[in-house]
N, C-alpha and C positions, 0 to 999 in steps of 0.2 A: 504494500500500500504506500502511495506517495502523494496522495491528494488530501489536503486538509478538509476539503468540502465534504468528504465522505464521513467525517468524524462528527458524532453526536454527543459523545461523552469524553471528558478529560479528567484524568485522575493524577494528582500531584503527590509525589513522595518527597516530602520536605517542603510543604506548601508555605511554611512560615518564613522562608528566606526572602530577602528583599527582591531578588530577581524572579523567584518562583511566584511570589504573591502578585507581582505585576502581570505575569502571564496568566495567572488564574483569573484575575480581574478582566483581562482582555477576552479570554475565551468565554467567560460568563456574559460579557457584553455582547458577544457575537451569537449568543443564543444556545450555547452548549450547556449540558449538565456538567457541573464542576464539583468535585469533592477532593479531599486529600488528607494526608497524615503529616503531623510534625511531632517531634519529640517534646517540644516545650510550648506551653501556652504563653502568648505575649499580647501586647496591645495590638500588634498587627494581625495576629490570628483572630483576636476578638473582633477587629474591624471586618475581616473577611466573613466571619459568621454573621455579623450584623447585615452584611450585604447579601445574605442568602446562600452562602457557600458552606457546605457541610465539612467541618474540620474535626478530626479526632486526634487524640494524643497517646493512644496505645497501639503499639506495633502488633496488630491482630488482623488477620485476613477476614474475620467476620464483619469488620467495619467497611469492607469494600462493597459498594452497592451490588447486590446479587441480581438485580433486574437489568443491568447494563449488558447489551450484546457485545461480546468481546471484539468482534470484527468491526464494530462501530466505535471502539474505544481507543483513545490515545492515552498512554501512561507516560508521564514525564518525571524524571528523577534528577536529583542533584548529585554531583560527584562527591559531595561531602557525606553522603549517606553511607553507613557502614555496610560492608559486604554481606554480613549475616542478617541484614534486615529481612524479616519474614515476608513482608508485603512485596518487597522487590523480588524475592525469590519466586513468589506466587505469580507475579506478572511475567517473569522470564519463562515460565512453563505454559503460559496461555497464548492463544492466537491474537493477542493485542499488539498494537504498535507501540513499542517501548523505546523511548529515546531520551537522551540527556537534555537538560534545560537549554544548553547552548544551541543545539540543533533546532529545537522548537523556536527559539528566538530568531535564529537565522531564517527559518522558513517564513516567519511572519514579516520580518524586516526586509527581506530580499524581494518581496512583492512590490515594494515602493522604492523611492530613492532614499537610501539609508545614509544618515549622517552619523558616522561611527567615531566615538571618542575613545582612544586607547592611551595606554601609558601605565607605568607601574604605580603612579599616584596622580591624584587630581581629576580622575575620570568623572566622578559623581558631580563635583562642583562645575566643571566645564560643561558637561552634558546638560545639567539643569539650567545653567546660565544660557546656553545655546537655545534650549527649548523655550525659555522665558522670552528671549528676543524674538525668535521665529513666530511665536504665538501672536506677536504684535504685527507681523507682516501680513500682507494680503494672502499669501499662500498658506500660512499657518503650518502646523506640524503636529504629529503625534510623538510620544516619547515613552521609552521604557527606561526608567531611572533607577540608579543604584542606591537611592535614599529617598526619603519623603520630603518633597518640595514644600517649603513653607508657603510659597505663593499659591500652589494648587492643592495643598494638603493631601497629596497622593504621590505614589511612585509610578503611576500610569497616567499618561495624557492620551485620550482617545483622539485619533486623527480626524480633522474635518473631512467630510466626504470627498471633496475635490482636492485635498492637499496631496502633493506628491512626496512630501518629506516625512521621515520618521527618524527621530534621534534615539540612539542606543549606545550604551556603554559596551565597548569592545574589550572584554575581560581576557587577560592573558593567562589566568589560572586554568590549568588543564588544557591549554591551547584552545580555549572556548572561542576566541575571536576568529578562528579560521573557518567558522561557519558563516561569517558575514562577507558579503560582496558589496561594499558601499559605493555610493557616488561621491561622497565627500568623507574624508577621514582626517583625524588629527592625532598626533603622538606627543604627549606631554613629557614623557621621560622613559628611559629604558635602563633602569637600575637592576642590579642583581636582586632577585626576590624569587620566591617559590622554587628554591633550589632542590626541594624534595621532589619536584616535578621535572625540572630542567637539568639539574646537575651542576651547570656552570653558566656564567653570564653569556658566553659565546652562543650557547643554545637558545638563550632568551632572545638575543639579537637576531639569530637566524629565524626564530618564530615571528618576530615583528616584521622582518623583511618579507617573509612569506605573506603575512597579513596585508602589507601595503601593496604587494604584487597583485592582490585580488580586487583592488579598486577598479570599478567598471571603466570601460573605454570612454575617454572624454572627461573622466573624473579629476578631482583635485585633492591634493594632500597638503596638510599644514603640519610642520614639524617645529617644535621649540628649538630655538637656536642653541647650539651646543650639544644637542643630542647626537650621539654617534650612531648613525644608521646609514646603510648603503641604499640611497634612494634611486640608484640605477635599476633596482629590482622592480620598480613600478613605471608604468607608462603614463601615470597621472602627472598633471602639472603641479610642480612643487613650490610651496610658499613657506617662508619662515616667520616665526613670531618670537617676541621677547618682551620682558618687562620694560627694559629701558635701553638695551643695546640696539643699534641700528639693524632693522630687519624689515621684511615686507609689511609686517604689522607690529607696531610697538607703541608704548605710551611715551608721550613727551609732555613737558611742563607739569610733571607729576608733583602734587603737593597735598598735604592734609588740609581739609576745609577749615575755615576760620572757627567753626563750631567745635572742631576736633572730632576724631574718631572715624571720619570718612575721607576717602581719597577723591580728588578731582584731577582730571588729566585730559589731554587731547590725544586722539587716536590716529596714528599714522597708518594709512592704507595705500595700496598701489594706485588708487585714484585720487589721493590727496588726504588732507587732514579733516577728521571729524572733531570739531571743537567742543569744549565744555561738556565732556563726559563726566558723570558723577556716579560713583559706586556707593550706594547707601548700605554698605556691608563692610565690616572691618577686616583688616589684615592685608598686609602688603602682598602676601602670596595670592590673595584673591584678586588683586589688580592684574597680576600675571595671568591668572585663570580667565579673567574678564577679557583680556586681550586675545587669548586663544579662542574663546567663545565668540567674540565679536568677529574674528576672522572667518570662522565657519559660517556664521549667520550672513556676513557680507557676501561670501562666495555662493551662498544659497539664495541671494537676491534681496536680503533685508536692506532697507534704506538707512540712511544716517539717523533719521528720526526714530526708526524702529530700534536701532542699536542703543541710542541714548535713552530712550524710554524704557527699554528692557533692562538695561543696567541699573537705572535709577530705581526701578520698582522691584528689583531682585531682593528677596528677603532671606535667601539662604536655604540650607538643607539641614534637617535634624542631624545632629552629631557631626556637622562640618563647621568648625569655628562657630559653634552654637553658643551665643551669649545667653546663659541660663539665668543669671542674676546680676544686677548692677545697682549699686547705691553710691553714696558719696565716698564711702571708705572701702567697700568690698566689691570685687568683680569676680564672676565665676564663668569660665568658658569650658565647654566640653567639645572634644574633637576625636574623630575616628582614627587619627594617626597611629599606625602600627608598624612602620618601617623606619629605620634610622633617619633616612632622608626626609621623611614626612615629619618626624619629631623635630628635626633641625629647622624645617620650614615654619612649622606652627609656633615653636618657641621663639624663633627669630621675629616672626610677625607680631607676636604678643609684646615682645620687648620693644619693637619699633613703635608700636601703638601706645604703649604705656611706659615710656622711658623713666628711669629713676624710681621705678616702683618694684617692690619685691614680688617675684613670681615663684609660686609654689606649684610644682607639677606632680601629679599622681599618675603613674604609668602602670598599666596592666599588660604585660607581654602577651602576644597572641601566637600560639603554636610553640611546641618544644623545639622543632627543627629550625624555625626562624630565630629563636633565642640562641640556639647553639651556633648557627651560621653567622650571626651578626652581633654577638655579645660585645665585642670591642667597639663597634660602631654605635650600638645602643648606649653604651657607657659614655662615649664622647658626646653624643647628642644630649643626654640627660645632664651632663656636666655644665651645660649652658644655663641651667636653672639656678636660681638662688637657693632653692631648697627642693630636694627630690624625694618622693615617696614611691616605693615600689610595692606592688602587691603580687601574690602568686600568679603564675602563668595560667591563662585561659587556654585549655587544651584543644577546644573545638573538635576537629575530626581525628586527633592524634592520641596515641597512647604515650605515657611518660617515657622519657629517654634518660637512662642512668647518668647522673652527674649534671643534669641540666635543670636549672631552676632560676628563679629571679635573683637568687643569691649570686649566681654566676655573673650577672651584670653588675650587681652592687659591689662585688669585690674588685671589679675593674675600674670603678668610678673614682675620680680624684676629688669630687665634690665633698667637702667636709660635712655639709648639712644634708645627710642622706639617711633614709629610714626604710626598713622592710617590715611591713605589717600585714595582717589579714585585711581583706577588703572591708569586712564589717567593722574593723577598728579605725578606718580612715576618718569618719566624722569625729570620733573622740580625740584623735590626734590633732585634727585641725582646730578643735575647740581649745586645746591646750596651747597651741602655737600662735604666734603673731602672724596673721595673714593679711594680704593686700590683694594680689591677683592670684586666683586659684585656677588651675588648668588640669582637667582630667583627660587622659589620652589612652587609646586602645580600641581594638576592634572586637573585643569580647563583650562582657556585660558590666563594665565599669560604670556605665551610665545608670545602672540600677540603684546606685546610692546617691544620685544627683539630688533628689528631694531632701535627703538627710543633710547633705552638704549645704544646700540652700538654707535650711533651718538654722544650721550652725552660724552661717554668715549673717543671717538676719539678726540674730541675737547679739552680734558684735557691734551693731550700729548704735 
């Protein structure tokens, strides 16, 4: 079977994932019966249930709808699912169409002109900014986002009927992005990551070069200046972007607004300068993201007014430089950063935004293998903090690795103000310490204590 039109039922194994839930919402919108399993109940699974999608949390084949015709059923699974999952094994033995999430996303996106945002970090912010701008344009767009947009309060934007564009994150994990054949693509970064999948950086670069070779004839590629990538592997027209270095797209006259906290700049494009751009969202790293998103939107036909309006109205993504609390004396920001380069970028952005203020960072490492592979780099990034707090590793899909723990990072740090505590003990530690700007970082569940942190900071005012 290769035709989505034949599918009446769609079952998701790992439905609570950010990418999986967006696909679940899409197939629900298209009139299919949708159900699924996830290990953990979250606000996202609650939202899916409220939207009429049957979600359960026990790995048990009895929960799979028995009245679904197997030959009319598509089962989609996430590679993060353990191999011994009972429901996955059941579908493997049935005449259903069983595919990974990435293949399903590719099948949907490749039906339109896909705007694919790739890179080892920055994908979610750039893709959400791009979608926010393109929704201002006459053509509009749909989008599958890797986070919940604050503008749209969703991770799925349904495409207007006549829109040719659909924005999607091109995820390098498990080589997922090789299922996409975009019209426009962007590469934010190609750093060593997911070495449990790739082995070394050369293999990562090879995969990115394969991805950009899949851009459709007549397509366009935008690459951040300084990214080492052999663009001869693509027939697409290639453009560069940068925060402030000379490139096809870059910011000029960049400065903090007189009110403080937000950046204003002019945007250089191949067709001239777009003046008086304003990003009502903090962080220097997000200005760079805005330049990349604007480049994609520009190449998709967005006007100067569309770009300026989209940037000014952009409200951010949950867990991406997410300002959770702000008072005269206390600020709390939560971020998904989970790679050393991401930590360096977000910490640097916070320090640039709030100079001469103490920054306390709480970091939850994500994956034993990533902690092992980048312990030195994690330590160097966390040393940029005035005060660093580490909590135990969030294992996600992995089993423990002997000798690998958060203590491995702590021991390599030069920062004299460092702590290792249980996640549940963080609010108590912050209560005892003098705080100013607090930053939580990690791709696990560190945000689960955000409300407790907010309460502690409120009581300090």
